[in-house]
C-alpha positions in Angstrom: 0.0 0.0 0.0 1.2 3.5 -0.9 -0.7 5.7 1.6 1.4 8.7 0.6 0.1 8.4 -3.0 -3.5 8.0 -1.7 -3.1 11.4 0.0 -1.6 12.9 -3.1 -4.2 11.6 -5.4 -7.1 13.0 -3.4 -5.6 16.5 -3.2 -4.2 16.8 -6.7 -4.0 15.1 -10.1 -0.5 13.5 -10.0 1.5 13.2 -13.2 3.1 9.8 -13.4 4.7 7.6 -16.1 4.1 3.9 -16.9 7.0 2.7 -14.6 5.6 4.6 -11.6 2.1 3.4 -12.4 3.1 -0.2 -12.5 4.6 0.1 -9.0 1.3 1.4 -7.5 -1.3 -0.6 -5.5 -4.8 -0.9 -6.9 -6.3 1.7 -4.6 -3.7 4.3 -5.8 -4.5 3.4 -9.4 -8.2 3.7 -8.8 -7.8 7.1 -7.1 -5.8 8.4 -10.0 -7.9 6.9 -12.7 -11.1 8.4 -11.2 -9.5 11.8 -10.7 -10.5 11.5 -7.0 -9.1 15.0 -6.3 -12.3 16.5 -7.7 -14.6 14.2 -5.8 -14.4 16.7 -2.9 -17.1 18.7 -4.7 -19.4 15.8 -4.4 -18.5 15.2 -0.8 -19.4 18.9 -0.1 -22.8 18.4 -1.7 -23.5 15.2 0.3 -22.3 16.9 3.5 -24.7 19.9 2.9 -27.6 17.5 2.5 -26.7 15.8 5.8 -26.2 19.1 7.7 -29.6 20.4 6.4 -31.2 17.2 7.6 -29.5 17.7 11.0 -30.6 21.3 11.1 -34.2 20.1 10.8 -33.8 17.4 13.4 -34.1 14.5 10.8 -30.5 13.3 10.4 -30.1 9.6 9.9 -26.5 8.5 9.9 -26.9 5.3 7.9 -29.0 6.9 5.2 -26.6 9.8 5.0 -23.6 7.4 4.7 -25.3 5.5 1.9 -26.2 8.7 0.1 -22.5 9.8 0.3 -21.1 6.5 -0.8 -23.6 6.4 -3.7 -22.9 9.9 -4.9 -19.1 9.6 -4.5 -18.9 6.4 -6.5 -21.4 7.6 -9.1 -19.1 10.7 -9.7 -16.1 8.4 -9.9 -17.9 6.2 -12.4 -18.8 9.2 -14.5 -15.1 10.2 -14.6 -14.2 6.8 -15.8 -17.0 6.7 -18.4 -15.9 10.2 -19.5 -12.4 9.0 -20.3 -13.5 5.8 -21.9 -16.0 7.5 -24.2 -13.6 10.2 -25.2 -10.9 7.6 -25.9 -13.3 5.6 -28.2 -14.2 8.8 -30.0 -10.5 9.7 -30.5 -10.8 12.9 -28.5 -7.7 12.4 -26.4 -5.3 11.7 -29.3 -2.5 14.0 -30.5 -1.7 15.3 -27.0 -5.1 16.8 -26.6 -5.6 19.2 -23.7 -6.9 16.7 -21.2 -3.9 14.4 -21.8 -1.5 17.2 -20.8 -2.6 18.1 -17.2 -3.0 14.6 -15.9 -2.7 10.9 -16.7 -5.3 9.5 -19.1 -5.1 5.8 -18.3 -6.2 4.6 -21.7 -4.4 7.2 -23.9 -1.2 6.9 -21.9 -1.3 3.1 -21.9 -1.6 2.8 -18.2 -4.8 0.6 -18.5 -6.3 -1.5 -21.2 -9.9 -1.0 -22.3 -10.8 -4.2 -20.5 -9.3 -3.0 -17.3 -11.1 0.4 -17.5 -14.3 -1.4 -18.1 -13.6 -3.5 -15.0 -13.0 -0.3 -13.0 -16.3 1.1 -14.4 -18.2 -2.1 -13.5 -16.9 -2.3 -10.0 -17.2 1.4 -9.2 -20.6 1.6 -10.8 -21.8 -1.5 -9.0 -21.0 0.1 -5.6 -22.9 3.2 -6.5 -25.8 1.2 -7.8 -25.9 -1.0 -4.6 -26.0 2.1 -2.4 -28.8 3.5 -4.6 -30.9 0.3 -4.5 -30.5 0.1 -0.7 -31.9 3.7 -0.5 -34.7 2.8 -2.9 -35.7 -0.1 -0.6 -35.9 2.4 2.3 -37.5 5.3 0.6 -39.4 3.8 -2.3 -40.5 4.9 -5.8 -39.4 8.6 -5.6 -35.8 7.5 -4.8 -36.0 5.2 -7.8 -36.6 8.3 -9.9 -33.6 10.0 -8.4 -31.5 6.9 -9.0 -32.6 6.9 -12.7 -31.8 10.6 -13.1 -28.4 10.0 -11.5 -27.7 7.0 -13.8 -28.7 9.2 -16.9 -26.2 11.9 -16.0 -23.4 9.4 -15.2 -23.8 7.6 -18.6 -24.7 10.5 -20.9 -22.9 13.6 -19.6 -19.9 13.0 -21.8 -22.0 12.3 -24.9 -24.3 13.8 -25.9 -24.7 16.5 -23.2 -21.2 17.9 -23.2 -21.1 17.9 -27.0 -24.2 20.1 -27.3 -23.6 22.8 -24.6 -25.7 21.1 -21.9 -22.9 19.7 -19.8 -22.5 22.8 -17.7 -26.3 23.1 -17.0 -26.3 19.4 -16.1 -23.6 20.1 -13.4 -25.8 22.8 -11.8 -28.7 20.4 -11.7 -26.7 17.5 -10.4 -24.5 19.1 -7.8 -27.4 21.2 -6.5 -31.0 20.1 -6.6 -30.2 16.4 -7.4 -27.4 15.8 -4.9 -28.3 18.1 -2.1 -32.1 18.2 -2.6 -32.3 14.5 -3.5 -29.9 13.6 -0.7 -32.0 15.6 1.8 -35.2 13.9 0.6 -33.6 10.4 0.9 -32.4 11.2 4.4 -35.6 12.9 5.7 -38.4 11.8 3.4 -39.3 15.4 2.6 -38.1 18.4 0.6 -38.6 22.2 0.7 -37.8 25.2 -1.5 -35.3 26.4 1.1 -33.3 23.2 0.7 -33.2 23.6 -3.1 -32.1 27.3 -2.8 -29.4 26.3 -0.3 -28.1 23.7 -2.8 -27.3 26.4 -5.4 -24.2 28.1 -4.0 -22.0 25.0 -4.1 -23.7 23.8 -7.4 -22.6 27.1 -8.9 -19.1 26.7 -7.4 -18.7 23.3 -9.0 -19.9 24.7 -12.3 -17.3 27.5 -12.3 -14.6 24.8 -12.2 -16.1 23.0 -15.2 -16.6 26.4 -17.0 -13.0 27.2 -16.3 -11.7 23.9 -17.7 -13.8 24.3 -20.8 -12.5 27.8 -21.4 -9.0 26.6 -20.9 -9.5 24.0 -23.7 -11.9 26.0 -25.8 -9.8 26.0 -28.9 -9.1 22.3 -28.6 -12.8 21.4 -28.1 -13.8 23.6 -31.0 -11.4 21.9 -33.3 -12.8 18.5 -32.4 -16.5 19.5 -32.7 -17.1 19.5 -29.0 -19.6 22.4 -28.5 -19.3 23.1 -24.8 -21.1 26.1 -23.4 -17.8 28.2 -23.5 -17.4 27.2 -27.2 -21.0 28.4 -27.9 -20.6 31.6 -25.9 -17.0 32.5 -27.0 -14.0 33.0 -24.7 -14.8 36.5 -23.5 -18.5 35.8 -22.8 -17.6 32.6 -21.1 -15.2 34.4 -18.8 -17.9 36.9 -17.9 -20.5 34.1 -17.3 -18.0 32.5 -14.9 -17.5 35.8 -13.0 -21.3 36.1 -12.8 -21.6 32.6 -11.3 -18.8 33.3 -8.8 -20.6 36.4 -7.6 -24.0 34.7 -7.6 -22.6 32.2 -5.1 -22.3 35.0 -2.5 -25.5 36.7 -3.5 -27.5 33.5 -2.9 -25.9 33.1 0.6 -26.8 36.7 1.4 -30.3 36.0 0.3 -30.5 32.9 2.5 -29.4 34.9 5.5 -31.5 38.0 4.7 -34.7 35.9 4.2 -34.2 34.4 7.7 -33.8 30.8 6.3 -30.3 30.7 7.9 -28.4 32.7 10.5 -25.6 35.1 10.0 -23.2 32.3 10.7 -23.6 31.2 7.0 -21.7 34.4 6.1 -18.5 32.5 7.0 -18.2 32.1 3.2 -17.1 35.8 3.1 -13.7 34.6 4.3 -13.3 33.1 0.8 -13.4 36.5 -0.7 -9.6 36.8 -1.1 -9.7 33.8 -3.4 -12.8 35.3 -5.2 -10.8 38.5 -5.9 -7.8 36.4 -7.1 -10.1 34.5 -9.5 -11.8 37.7 -10.6 -8.4 39.2 -11.6 -7.6 36.1 -13.7 -11.0 35.9 -15.4 -11.0 39.6 -16.3 -8.0 38.9 -18.6 -7.4 36.6 -21.6 -5.6 33.4 -21.0 -1.8 33.7 -21.2 0.0 31.9 -24.0 2.2 30.1 -21.4 2.5 29.7 -17.7 3.6 33.0 -16.0 6.8 33.0 -14.0 6.4 31.1 -10.7 3.2 29.3 -11.9 3.4 25.6 -10.8 4.4 23.5 -13.9 2.4 20.6 -12.5 -0.8 22.7 -12.9 -0.4 24.1 -16.4 -2.1 24.0 -18.9 -5.0 24.5 -16.5 -5.4 28.2 -15.8 -9.0 29.4 -15.3 -10.0 26.0 -13.9 -7.2 26.1 -11.4 -8.2 29.4 -9.9 -11.9 28.4 -9.9 -11.0 25.1 -8.2 -9.0 27.0 -5.5 -11.9 29.2 -4.8 -14.5 26.4 -4.8 -12.6 24.3 -2.3 -12.4 27.2 0.1 -15.9 28.5 -0.5 -17.4 25.0 -0.2 -15.4 24.4 3.0 -16.5 27.7 4.6 -20.1 27.1 3.5 -20.0 23.8 5.3 -18.5 25.4 8.3 -21.1 28.2 8.4 -23.9 25.6 8.0 -22.4 23.4 10.7 -22.2 26.4 13.1 -25.8 27.3 12.2 -26.9 23.7 13.1 -24.9 23.7 16.4 -26.3 27.2 17.3 -29.8 26.0 16.9 -29.3 22.8 18.8 -27.8 24.8 21.7 -30.6 27.3 21.6 -28.2 30.2 20.7 -30.0 31.2 17.5 
């Protein structure tokens, strides 16, 4: 076991060659192949669902755990399906953008097609098992949620990403579906306040995807992949991302001002330095090469890297504010 690599794989996307890959244990390989560093966004959404349930006095640990396992493994399955589909379509050939910032197991010869299919089968089976357990507890409505989740896992890469619907899908999935659906599965009910509370982190996750798609806009356009940034154009896509970054804070302010949550949720304001940093980047065209001092392990990611930095901090602070809100209510301080 290579515990050090486990930690590295869940915090970054390590760049490794075939020799290093062959020396890894199966868990390290799975964490790298599924790009587990980005699974933190799903963990945040699942945690929000759990905290909202706790806030309303309806938290059920086993149900929350199964929701979290199901969502995390569904996201991991989607990442594997994404790579497999793009490989079959020839998207990752000729040193395509995605093959530059991290290992693509198929394109770089780290895994065979059969091995990737095995990864998909096992990872997807774990997600499906968790989902079916929750269906047995909550019934038909949860089956609908499971079906929607399976649809996005299987069809995000094609056709949704190819026709400018991938970004909208992320808002729906990381917000109402993960948080709202997770809350329903845990509690058996849903409310408008829960759906609205799901939006800040859904928007945060979408800014990361928007950033990545702006970074590889020219490469996508040349391959006929019409992501939202391709449809909008680089400048408009940058402004759309800025709008989403700002909207994250505006929704939080609305939640507090409306009385749905206490002022403790304003802990997200401590993420403003990273918002300003991202804003400065998005106001300017992408540089032709990495600026001096920019980590070579991150390039060619540019906009996505700054959006991801902000999202990790905003999401963590949102969770902190929500947890403090829950604790304050339980102690009768709010």
